[in-house]
C-alpha positions in Angstrom: 26.1 17.3 27.1 24.8 17.3 23.6 21.1 17.6 23.0 19.6 17.2 19.5 16.2 18.5 18.2 14.4 19.0 14.9 13.2 21.9 12.8 12.8 25.2 14.7 11.7 27.5 11.8 12.9 30.5 13.8 10.8 29.6 16.8 13.2 28.9 19.7 10.8 28.7 22.6 11.7 25.1 23.2 15.1 26.3 24.5 13.4 28.2 27.3 14.2 27.1 30.8 10.6 26.1 31.3 10.7 23.5 28.6 14.4 22.7 28.7 15.4 22.8 32.4 18.6 20.7 31.8 20.3 23.9 30.6 20.7 24.9 34.3 23.6 22.3 34.3 25.1 23.3 30.9 27.9 25.6 29.9 29.4 26.8 26.6 31.1 23.4 26.1 27.6 21.8 26.1 25.6 21.9 22.9 22.1 21.9 21.4 21.9 20.8 17.8 19.1 21.6 15.3 18.8 19.2 12.4 17.8 21.7 9.7 15.2 24.4 9.0 16.8 26.5 11.7 15.1 29.6 10.3 16.8 32.1 12.4 18.7 33.7 9.5 15.9 34.8 7.3 15.0 38.5 7.0 17.2 40.7 9.2 14.1 41.9 11.2 14.4 43.3 14.8 12.3 40.3 16.0 14.8 37.9 14.4 17.8 39.7 15.9 16.0 39.6 19.3 15.6 35.8 19.2 19.2 35.2 18.0 20.5 37.4 20.8 18.2 35.5 23.2 19.7 32.2 22.0 23.2 33.6 22.3 22.6 34.5 26.0 21.8 30.8 26.8 24.5 29.0 28.8 25.0 26.4 26.0 26.3 26.6 22.4 23.7 26.2 19.6 24.7 24.3 16.4 22.6 23.7 13.3 22.7 22.1 9.9 20.7 23.8 7.2 17.5 22.6 5.9 15.5 23.7 2.8 13.8 26.6 4.5 16.8 28.9 5.0 17.8 32.2 3.5 20.9 30.9 1.7 21.8 34.3 0.3 22.3 35.5 3.9 24.0 32.3 5.0 26.4 32.3 2.1 27.4 35.9 2.7 29.0 35.0 6.0 32.7 34.3 6.4 33.7 30.7 6.6 35.7 29.6 9.7 37.3 26.4 10.9 35.9 25.0 14.1 36.4 21.6 15.7 37.8 20.2 12.4 35.1 21.4 10.0 33.8 24.6 8.4 31.2 26.8 10.0 29.4 30.1 9.7 29.1 32.1 12.9 25.6 33.6 13.3 26.5 34.7 16.9 29.6 33.8 18.8 27.8 30.7 20.3 25.3 30.1 17.4 27.0 28.2 14.6 26.0 26.8 11.2 27.7 23.5 10.6 28.3 23.5 6.8 27.7 20.7 4.4 30.0 17.8 3.9 32.1 18.4 7.1 33.4 16.1 9.8 33.6 17.6 13.3 34.8 16.3 16.6 32.8 17.7 19.5 33.3 16.5 23.1 35.1 13.4 21.8 32.2 12.5 19.4 32.7 12.7 15.6 29.9 14.0 13.4 29.4 14.1 9.6 27.1 16.9 8.5 25.1 17.2 5.3 22.3 19.8 5.3 19.9 20.6 2.6 16.7 19.0 1.2 14.3 19.4 -1.7 11.2 21.4 -0.7 8.0 19.4 -0.8 5.6 22.4 -0.2 5.9 23.9 -3.7 3.3 21.8 -5.5 2.0 24.9 -7.2 5.3 26.3 -8.4 8.1 28.7 -7.7 7.5 32.3 -8.8 10.3 34.5 -10.0 9.9 38.2 -8.9 11.7 39.3 -12.1 9.2 37.5 -14.4 6.5 39.4 -16.2 3.1 39.2 -14.5 4.6 38.2 -11.2 2.3 40.4 -9.0 -0.8 39.1 -10.7 0.2 35.5 -10.4 1.4 35.9 -6.8 -1.9 37.3 -5.6 -3.9 34.8 -7.5 -2.0 32.0 -5.9 -2.4 33.6 -2.5 -6.2 34.1 -2.9 -6.6 30.5 -4.1 -4.5 29.1 -1.2 -1.9 27.4 -3.5 1.3 25.9 -2.2 4.0 28.0 -3.7 7.2 29.9 -2.9 9.0 32.9 -4.3 12.6 32.7 -5.5 15.0 34.7 -3.4 12.3 35.5 -0.8 11.0 32.2 0.5 12.8 29.7 -1.7 16.5 29.3 -2.9 17.9 26.9 -5.4 20.8 26.4 -2.9 18.5 24.3 -0.8 20.1 21.3 -2.6 23.9 20.7 -2.4 26.2 21.7 -5.2 28.7 19.4 -7.0 31.4 21.1 -4.9 29.7 20.2 -1.7 29.1 16.6 -2.7 32.8 16.3 -3.6 34.0 17.9 -0.4 31.7 15.5 1.6 33.3 12.5 -0.1 36.8 13.8 0.6 36.1 14.4 4.2 34.5 11.0 4.7 37.5 9.4 3.0 39.8 11.3 5.3 37.8 9.9 8.2 38.0 6.4 6.7 34.2 6.4 6.3 33.8 6.1 10.1 32.0 8.6 12.4 30.0 8.3 15.5 26.9 10.3 14.3 25.5 11.7 11.2 23.5 15.0 11.1 21.3 15.7 8.1 18.0 17.4 7.3 16.5 14.7 5.0 16.8 11.0 4.9 18.6 8.4 2.8 16.4 7.0 0.1 15.8 3.6 1.8 14.7 5.4 5.0 12.6 7.8 3.0 10.6 4.9 1.5 9.6 3.7 5.0 8.0 7.0 5.9 4.3 7.8 5.5 3.8 10.5 2.9 4.4 11.3 -0.7 8.2 11.8 -0.6 10.2 11.5 -3.8 13.9 10.3 -3.9 16.3 12.8 -5.4 20.0 13.3 -5.8 20.6 14.2 -2.2 18.6 11.3 -0.7 20.5 8.9 -3.1 23.8 10.4 -2.0 22.8 9.9 1.6 21.9 6.3 0.8 25.5 5.9 -0.5 26.7 7.3 2.9 24.3 4.9 4.7 25.7 1.9 2.9 29.4 3.0 3.0 29.9 4.7 6.3 30.2 3.2 9.8 28.2 5.1 12.3 26.2 4.7 15.5 23.3 7.1 15.1 21.8 9.3 12.3 19.7 12.3 13.4 17.5 14.2 11.0 14.5 16.5 10.8 12.4 17.7 7.8 9.4 15.4 8.1 7.7 17.0 11.1 7.4 13.9 13.2 9.2 12.2 16.1 10.1 8.6 15.5 12.9 6.0 15.3 13.5 3.9 12.2 15.7 0.8 12.0 17.0 1.6 15.6 19.7 4.1 14.4 17.7 6.7 12.5 16.2 9.3 14.8 13.7 11.6 13.1 12.8 14.7 15.2 10.5 17.7 15.2 9.9 19.3 18.6 11.4 16.5 20.6 14.8 16.9 22.2 17.0 14.0 23.1 20.4 13.8 24.8 23.1 12.0 22.8 24.8 9.4 24.9 27.2 6.9 23.3 28.5 3.8 25.1 
């Protein structure tokens, strides 16, 4: 079995048996997949370690692509391993980060993964802790309830893919003859983005994903990021708290 859900932001209660009873029939060769903003690798706190250990003790294996709300410094410090045909980071033995631009074969199903997204909750700026006057500006923004983040603390430039990651994605798609069963991303291709309610702006990543949409043969595309549960154009499944089982004919 493969179950797919949206952003968790470090809150994994949806994987509890009460809310996800199907796990009683699952084993390590069954999977739950989080489509970005996993949020479980963030600050090395005892609470964070508790929840990662709790997730590790589940009978299934947890996979995730990264979103924009991840601590990329911590993720990128981890060793890179090969797993099911693509590159991963091991967070726990059965909690894995599916890296960008990879093609995996899992239970006979092929997946292309491309995490990342541009943050849209930074309307009032990104503060640099090394900049003069940081403390004063930080507390002013806090008191006035502004939408901002802090570089290296709650925001990282690596939220968007690098040139190397785009190039690797293209190479891996070419090796797969631009054909996979499913695509896992955090944000949407530009044409899908334009169908969503909200003030979302196309960018380099959404344009790249549009190229993938036009050039790649696939059955379903799962994504998160937009904090809603809906289906667009039959094949694009946007998720938040919802969990769905992937079943291909």
